[in-house]
VOBA-1610 file (N, C-alpha, C; in pm, whole numbers, padded with zeros to 5 digits, always signed):
BEGIN
Met+02085+00462+00740Met+02081+00377+00857Met+02154+00441+00974Ala+02270+00499+00948Ala+02346+00562+01055Ala+02266+00676+01118Glu+02194+00752+01036Glu+02112+00861+01089Glu+01998+00806+01174Leu+01940+00694+01129Leu+01830+00632+01203Leu+01875+00587+01341Leu+02001+00542+01350Leu+02053+00489+01475Leu+02131+00592+01556Ser+02125+00717+01513Ser+02208+00821+01575Ser+02176+00843+01722His+02053+00813+01766His+02015+00834+01905His+02022+00705+01987Thr+02068+00598+01925Thr+02083+00472+01997Thr+02208+00476+02083Arg+02196+00430+02205Arg+02307+00442+02301Arg+02428+00360+02256Arg+02403+00241+02200Arg+02515+00155+02160Arg+02473+00071+02040Val+02557+00065+01939Val+02532-00016+01820Val+02648-00114+01804Thr+02616-00240+01778Thr+02718-00341+01751Thr+02692-00401+01615Phe+02791-00394+01528Phe+02781-00446+01391Phe+02838-00588+01390Leu+02753-00687+01355Leu+02795-00825+01346Leu+02794-00868+01199Ala+02899-00936+01155Ala+02903-00974+01014Ala+02991-01098+00996Asp+02960-01175+00892Asp+03040-01294+00863Asp+03155-01257+00770Arg+03220-01358+00714Arg+03340-01335+00635Arg+03314-01258+00505Gly+03189-01254+00461Gly+03157-01177+00342Gly+03177-01027+00363Phe+03184-00981+00489Phe+03202-00840+00521Phe+03339-00813+00583Arg+03435-00902+00556Arg+03562-00891+00627Arg+03649-00775+00579Gly+03608-00707+00471Gly+03685-00593+00424Gly+03702-00489+00532Arg+03818-00428+00535Arg+03848-00333+00641Arg+03764-00206+00631Glu+03704-00184+00514Glu+03621-00066+00497Glu+03503-00067+00594Trp+03445-00185+00618Trp+03332-00193+00711Trp+03378-00161+00853Ala+03493-00212+00891Ala+03545-00183+01024Ala+03575-00034+01038Arg+03633+00025+00933Arg+03662+00170+00937Arg+03535+00251+00954Leu+03430+00208+00882Leu+03303+00280+00891Leu+03248+00271+01033Cys+03255+00154+01093Cys+03206+00137+01230Cys+03282+00227+01327Val+03412+00233+01311Val+03493+00319+01399Val+03454+00466+01380Ala+03434+00506+01254Ala+03395+00645+01227Ala+03260+00678+01289Leu+03170+00579+01294Leu+03036+00600+01351Leu+03032+00574+01501Arg+03147+00535+01557Arg+03158+00502+01699Arg+03071+00382+01736Trp+03067+00285+01645Trp+02999+00158+01669Trp+03100+00054+01712Arg+03053-00046+01785Arg+03132-00166+01804Arg+03119-00252+01678Tyr+03221-00328+01649Tyr+03207-00424+01539Tyr+03266-00557+01581Met+03207-00664+01529Met+03256-00801+01546Met+03238-00870+01412Ile+03347-00884+01340Ile+03343-00933+01203Ile+03435-01055+01191Arg+03380-01164+01143Arg+03462-01283+01125Arg+03555-01264+01006Ile+03678-01314+01017Ile+03774-01301+00908Ile+03806-01438+00852Ala+03853-01440+00728Ala+03889-01566+00662Ala+04011-01627+00731Asn+04019-01759+00730Asn+04127-01827+00801Asn+04262-01813+00733Asn+04264-01767+00607Asn+04393-01746+00540Asn+04441-01601+00551Thr+04372-01522+00633Thr+04413-01382+00654Thr+04549-01377+00724Arg+04638-01294+00675Arg+04768-01278+00739Arg+04756-01178+00854Leu+04826-01212+00962Leu+04824-01129+01082Leu+04965-01083+01115Thr+04975-00960+01160Thr+05100-00913+01219Thr+05076-00894+01366Leu+05141-00977+01447Leu+05120-00974+01591Leu+05189-00854+01654Ala+05160-00831+01780Ala+05216-00715+01850Ala+05368-00717+01851Asn+05428-00838+01845Asn+05575-00848+01846Asn+05636-00839+01706Gly+05552-00812+01604Gly+05601-00797+01468Gly+05601-00925+01385Arg+05572-01038+01446Arg+05570-01165+01374Arg+05448-01174+01284Gln+05467-01221+01160Gln+05357-01238+01066Gln+05322-01385+01052Val+05192-01416+01070Val+05144-01553+01062Val+05004-01553+01002Thr+04956-01674+00968Thr+04815-01692+00936Thr+04748-01752+01059Leu+04616-01758+01058Leu+04545-01814+01172Leu+04587-01959+01197Ala+04604-02035+01088Ala+04641-02175+01103Ala+04776-02191+01170Gln+04865-02094+01149Gln+05000-02104+01204Gln+05008-02068+01352Leu+04896-02025+01409Leu+04895-01996+01552Leu+04899-02124+01635Gly+04864-02236+01572Gly+04876-02365+01641Gly+04768-02396+01742Leu+04650-02338+01727Leu+04541-02368+01820Leu+04483-02505+01789Arg+04468-02586+01893Arg+04406-02717+01878Arg+04255-02704+01896Pro+04177-02794+01836Pro+04030-02789+01852Pro+03990-02779+01998Gly+03902-02685+02025Gly+03856-02662+02161Gly+03928-02548+02232Gln+04044-02508+02181Gln+04120-02400+02244Gln+04068-02263+02196Arg+04089-02164+02281Arg+04056-02026+02246Arg+04180-01939+02267Arg+04181-01828+02196Arg+04292-01735+02215Arg+04243-01594+02186Tyr+04293-01499+02264Tyr+04253-01359+02247Tyr+04378-01276+02223Leu+04380-01203+02113Leu+04496-01124+02074Leu+04459-00976+02067Thr+04547-00892+02118Thr+04525-00748+02113Thr+04627-00683+02020Asn+04586-00569+01966Asn+04675-00489+01880Asn+04736-00572+01766Val+04649-00641+01695Val+04690-00719+01577Val+04665-00634+01454Arg+04755-00645+01356Arg+04733-00578+01227Arg+04702-00682+01121Leu+04601-00653+01039Leu+04550-00751+00943Leu+04607-00730+00804Thr+04609-00840+00728Thr+04649-00853+00588Thr+04800-00833+00574Ser+04851-00868+00456Ser+04995-00856+00432Ser+05041-00711+00436Glu+04949-00616+00409Glu+04984-00474+00417Glu+04990-00425+00562Ala+04931-00502+00652Ala+04930-00466+00795Ala+04879-00324+00818Asp+04769-00292+00749Asp+04720-00154+00753Asp+04594-00136+00838Trp+04553-00240+00913Trp+04437-00221+01000Trp+04464-00285+01135Arg+04457-00206+01240Arg+04484-00253+01375Arg+04353-00284+01446Cys+04346-00400+01509Cys+04224-00441+01578Cys+04260-00547+01682His+04159-00609+01742His+04178-00720+01834His+04113-00845+01772Leu+04156-00962+01817Leu+04100-01087+01766Leu+04056-01177+01881Ala+03938-01237+01863Ala+03890-01342+01953Ala+03878-01467+01867Ile+03951-01572+01903Ile+03963-01691+01818Ile+03912-01814+01895Thr+03832-01895+01828Thr+03780-02016+01889Thr+03760-02120+01779Trp+03696-02230+01814Trp+03659-02334+01718Trp+03508-02347+01717Thr+03451-02371+01599Thr+03307-02391+01589Thr+03271-02526+01650Thr+03146-02537+01695Thr+03093-02665+01742Thr+03030-02735+01622Pro+03092-02841+01571Pro+03044-02901+01447Pro+02921-02987+01466Lys+02848-03005+01357Lys+02739-03102+01356Lys+02800-03243+01347Pro+02725-03345+01384Pro+02778-03482+01376Pro+02832-03514+01237Gly+02953-03565+01231Gly+03013-03601+01104Gly+03087-03489+01035Glu+03084-03369+01090Glu+03153-03255+01031Glu+03271-03214+01119Pro+03379-03165+01058Pro+03495-03123+01139Pro+03473-02986+01201Ala+03539-02963+01313Ala+03537-02830+01375Ala+03615-02734+01286Glu+03577-02607+01291Glu+03641-02507+01206Glu+03691-02391+01290Leu+03810-02344+01258Leu+03866-02229+01328Leu+03783-02105+01296Cys+03752-02028+01398Cys+03669-01909+01381Cys+03736-01791+01451Ala+03772-01689+01375Ala+03837-01570+01430Ala+03751-01447+01404Val+03729-01369+01507Val+03644-01249+01498Val+03729-01127+01529Met+03736-01034+01433Met+03806-00909+01462Met+03708-00810+01525Thr+03757-00731+01616Thr+03670-00642+01693Thr+03748-00522+01743Asn+03676-00415+01775Asn+03737-00300+01843Asn+03699-00299+01990Trp+03646-00413+02037Trp+03610-00430+02177Trp+03715-00520+02242Val+03720-00521+02373Val+03817-00605+02442Val+03792-00751+02405Pro+03890-00822+02347Pro+03866-00960+02305Pro+03847-01051+02426Ser+03739-01127+02425Ser+03707-01209+02541Ser+03602-01312+02501Ala+03568-01399+02596Ala+03462-01497+02573Ala+03329-01426+02548Trp+03312-01308+02609Trp+03188-01231+02587Trp+03174-01192+02441Val+03284-01155+02376Val+03279-01118+02235Val+03232-01236+02151Leu+03288-01354+02177Leu+03249-01473+02102Leu+03103-01507+02125Lys+03059-01498+02249Lys+02919-01526+02280Lys+02827-01426+02212His+02868-01300+02212His+02787-01196+02148His+02781-01218+01997Tyr+02893-01261+01939Tyr+02897-01284+01795Tyr+02801-01395+01753Leu+02777-01491+01842Leu+02686-01600+01809Leu+02544-01551+01780Arg+02513-01431+01826Arg+02380-01377+01797Arg+02356-01361+01648Arg+02465-01353+01573Arg+02451-01340+01427Arg+02373-01456+01368Met+02391-01576+01423Met+02320-01691+01371Met+02170-01678+01394His+02132-01622+01509His+01989-01601+01535His+01934-01495+01440Ile+02014-01394+01410Ile+01970-01291+01317Ile+01949-01351+01179Glu+02041-01438+01136Glu+02027-01500+01004Glu+01903-01588+00997Glu+01871-01656+01105Glu+01748-01735+01107Glu+01627-01644+01093Gly+01635-01524+01152Gly+01527-01428+01136Gly+01513-01384+00991Phe+01627-01361+00924Phe+01621-01327+00781Phe+01554-01437+00702Arg+01587-01563+00733Arg+01526-01676+00662Arg+01375-01678+00685Asp+01333-01651+00811Asp+01190-01649+00840Asp+01119-01543+00756Glu+01183-01428+00738Glu+01118-01319+00666Glu+01128-01334+00514Lys+01212-01425+00469Lys+01228-01445+00325Lys+01167-01578+00284Ser+01247-01681+00267Ser+01195-01808+00218Ser+01102-01876+00317Gly+01114-01842+00447Gly+01031-01907+00547Gly+00893-01851+00562Ser+00863-01740+00492Ser+00728-01682+00509Ser+00692-01587+00395Phe+00743-01464+00402Phe+00693-01358+00316Phe+00758-01353+00178Asp+00863-01432+00157Asp+00935-01428+00028Asp+00974-01285-00008Leu+01030-01215+00089Leu+01068-01075+00069Leu+01158-01057-00052His+01248-01152-00076His+01343-01140-00187His+01275-01145-00323His+01151-01196-00329His+01080-01202-00455His+01008-01071-00490Ser+01012-00976-00399Ser+00947-00847-00429Ser+01025-00770-00535His+01157-00792-00543His+01245-00726-00641His+01234-00573-00634Leu+01201-00522-00517Leu+01191-00377-00503Leu+01330-00314-00504Arg+01342-00204-00576Arg+01468-00130-00581Arg+01454+00012-00528Asp+01331+00060-00521Asp+01308+00194-00470Asp+01316+00192-00318Pro+01408+00268-00257Pro+01427+00262-00111Pro+01301+00294-00032Gln+01222+00392-00077Gln+01103+00430-00002Gln+00998+00318-00004Arg+00980+00255-00119Arg+00885+00145-00127Arg+00930+00026-00042Leu+01060+00000-00046Leu+01113-00109+00035Leu+01097-00078+00183Asp+01117+00047+00224Asp+01098+00086+00363Asp+00955+00059+00408Arg+00858+00093+00323Arg+00717+00072+00359Arg+00686-00076+00372Leu+00741-00156+00280Leu+00719-00300+00287Leu+00782-00359+00413Leu+00903-00313+00446Leu+00970-00364+00566Leu+00894-00326+00693Leu+00832-00206+00694Leu+00752-00167+00810Leu+00633-00260+00825Ala+00565-00290+00715Ala+00450-00382+00720Ala+00494-00520+00767Ile+00609-00566+00717Ile+00659-00698+00757Ile+00696-00698+00905Ala+00754-00589+00953Ala+00793-00582+01094Ala+00672-00595+01184Val+00562-00528+01149Val+00440-00539+01229Val+00386-00682+01223Ala+00387-00739+01102Ala+00338-00877+01086Ala+00422-00976+01164Val+00554-00954+01165Val+00643-01044+01239Val+00610-01042+01389Leu+00587-00923+01445Leu+00550-00913+01586Leu+00421-00991+01613Trp+00325-00976+01524Trp+00197-01046+01539Trp+00218-01197+01534Ile+00300-01244+01440Ile+00322-01387+01424Ile+00396-01444+01545Tyr+00490-01368+01599Tyr+00556-01414+01721Tyr+00454-01425+01835Glu+00362-01331+01841Glu+00259-01338+01944Glu+00176-01464+01927Leu+00140-01499+01803Leu+00062-01620+01778Leu+00141-01745+01817Gly+00269-01745+01788Gly+00352-01858+01828Gly+00356-01875+01978Glu+00367-01763+02051Glu+00365-01771+02197Glu+00231-01821+02247Gln+00122-01784+02180Gln-00010-01832+02219Gln-00019-01983+02202Val+00040-02034+02093Val+00042-02179+02070Val+00113-02249+02184Leu+00226-02196+02227Leu+00303-02258+02335Leu+00230-02248+02468Arg+00171-02131+02496Arg+00101-02113+02624Arg-00021-02205+02633Ala-00088-02229+02519Ala-00206-02315+02518Ala-00169-02463+02509Asp-00038-02492+02508Asp+00010-02630+02502Asp-00043-02702+02377Lys-00044-02630+02262Lys-00091-02688+02137Lys+00021-02704+02036Arg+00143-02705+02086Arg+00257-02715+01995Arg+00252-02842+01912Ala+00211-02954+01972Ala+00210-03082+01900Ala+00111-03082+01784Asp+00009-02995+01788Asp-00086-02988+01676Asp-00019-02935+01550Ile+00085-02855+01568Ile+00153-02793+01454Ile+00290-02856+01431Asp+00356-02889+01539Asp+00491-02945+01533Asp+00488-03079+01609Pro+00450-03189+01540Pro+00421-03315+01610Pro+00543-03394+01657Ala+00664-03347+01634Ala+00783-03419+01678Ala+00785-03429+01830Tyr+00860-03528+01881Tyr+00867-03550+02026Tyr+00922-03425+02095Glu+01028-03368+02038Glu+01082-03242+02088Glu+01056-03132+01985Arg+01042-03010+02031Arg+01009-02899+01943Arg+01116-02879+01837Gln+01072-02872+01710Gln+01162-02851+01599Gln+01149-02713+01537Leu+01038-02647+01559Leu+01008-02519+01493Leu+01033-02402+01587Ser+01074-02290+01529Ser+01090-02167+01606Ser+00954-02112+01646Val+00955-02017+01739Val+00830-01952+01778Val+00764-01887+01657Phe+00847-01827+01571Phe+00793-01763+01452Phe+00724-01865+01363Gln+00787-01979+01338Gln+00728-02079+01249Gln+00601-02140+01309Leu+00598-02154+01441Leu+00473-02200+01504Leu+00360-02101+01477Gly+00391-01972+01495Gly+00290-01870+01470Gly+00250-01862+01324Trp+00350-01872+01235Trp+00324-01864+01091Trp+00232-01977+01045Arg+00257-02097+01091Arg+00175-02212+01049Arg+00038-02208+01113Ala+00031-02158+01236Ala-00099-02141+01299Ala-00181-02037+01224Leu-00117-01930+01179Leu-00187-01826+01104Leu-00237-01879+00970Arg-00155-01957+00901Arg-00196-02012+00772Arg-00316-02105+00788Arg-00317-02182+00895Arg-00433-02268+00921Arg-00557-02184+00945Ala-00540-02077+01023Ala-00654-01992+01054Ala-00707-01924+00929Ile-00617-01875+00843Ile-00659-01807+00721Ile-00734-01902+00629Ala-00694-02029+00627Ala-00761-02128+00541Ala-00909-02139+00575Cys-00946-02108+00699Cys-01086-02115+00741Cys-01142-01978+00778Thr-01072-01874+00741Thr-01110-01734+00768Thr-01129-01707+00917Ala-01074-01790+01000Ala-01083-01766+01145Ala-00958-01693+01190Val-00935-01576+01133Val-00812-01503+01160Val-00811-01453+01305Pro-00710-01492+01381Pro-00705-01446+01522Pro-00682-01296+01531Arg-00734-01239+01635Arg-00719-01095+01654Arg-00579-01063+01705Cys-00523-00957+01651Cys-00391-00913+01697Cys-00409-00826+01821Thr-00349-00868+01931Thr-00364-00793+02056Thr-00243-00704+02084Leu-00147-00700+01990Leu-00032-00612+02008Leu-00076-00467+02003Arg-00013-00386+02081Arg-00043-00243+02079Arg+00083-00164+02049Leu+00080-00087+01943Leu+00187+00006+01911Leu+00130+00144+01941Arg+00159+00193+02058Arg+00095+00317+02103Arg+00105+00426+01999Pro-00004+00497+01974Pro-00138+00480+02031Pro-00228+00396+01940Phe-00171+00306+01859Phe-00250+00233+01760Phe-00285+00094+01810His-00401+00046+01768His-00440-00093+01788His-00468-00149+01650Leu-00410-00264+01617Leu-00409-00311+01479Leu-00482-00444+01464Pro-00614-00441+01446Pro-00686-00566+01421Pro-00661-00613+01278Pro-00658-00744+01253Pro-00635-00792+01116Pro-00756-00767+01027Val-00731-00749+00901Val-00838-00732+00802Val-00822-00842+00700Tyr-00926-00921+00679Tyr-00919-01033+00583Tyr-01044-01032+00499Arg-01030-01039+00368Arg-01143-01043+00276Arg-01124-01166+00186Gly-01166-01279+00234Gly-01151-01402+00156Gly-01276-01488+00169Ala-01279-01592+00090Ala-01394-01683+00095Ala-01383-01773+00216Lys-01497-01811+00270Lys-01499-01904+00381Lys-01470-02045+00333Cys-01432-02134+00428Cys-01403-02273+00391Cys-01530-02340+00341
//
């Protein structure tokens, strides 16, 4: 992956608490990537003045934010980074939760806003797995075969997004998503529109162009 991204001008690694190990942050620094990784709330911090606390002991009230520079993490205090700390916006009936993101970028509201993109990425993973292609059921272990499958899925995802946009432009959202306000993502609108079309073999033409290729759909099924 690092070799694939070697010509990219800027890479930002976003991860939740499952990736809070310092090894990931070290790897990002070695690759000259930015990182924004959420840490567990019981993580011990050594502040710039030498004081050791946990996130809870910082005394932030719900709604408050705080940005800390040159913090060292864990009781060993062996990793220096910055922290951007805020509170999550809870769903009705749920409590707000303290959220701290370690980063090698200047801690700011921009870091927190950028970190929120992780949620959109996770929704994309859901669309490509349980929400459509069931990628996790392929059980592929060979990297080359998985790469080929991911390439095919990537092309299909672009096509499905195009179909979803067509649904919205044609003002036919209510035919697929009948709620008063839109509940489905653009991808899910396209996915459901495609499934309807396949049921009657009226597969819409893909107008996406991946230069120099044009990719019309191929379907060999029985008619309705």
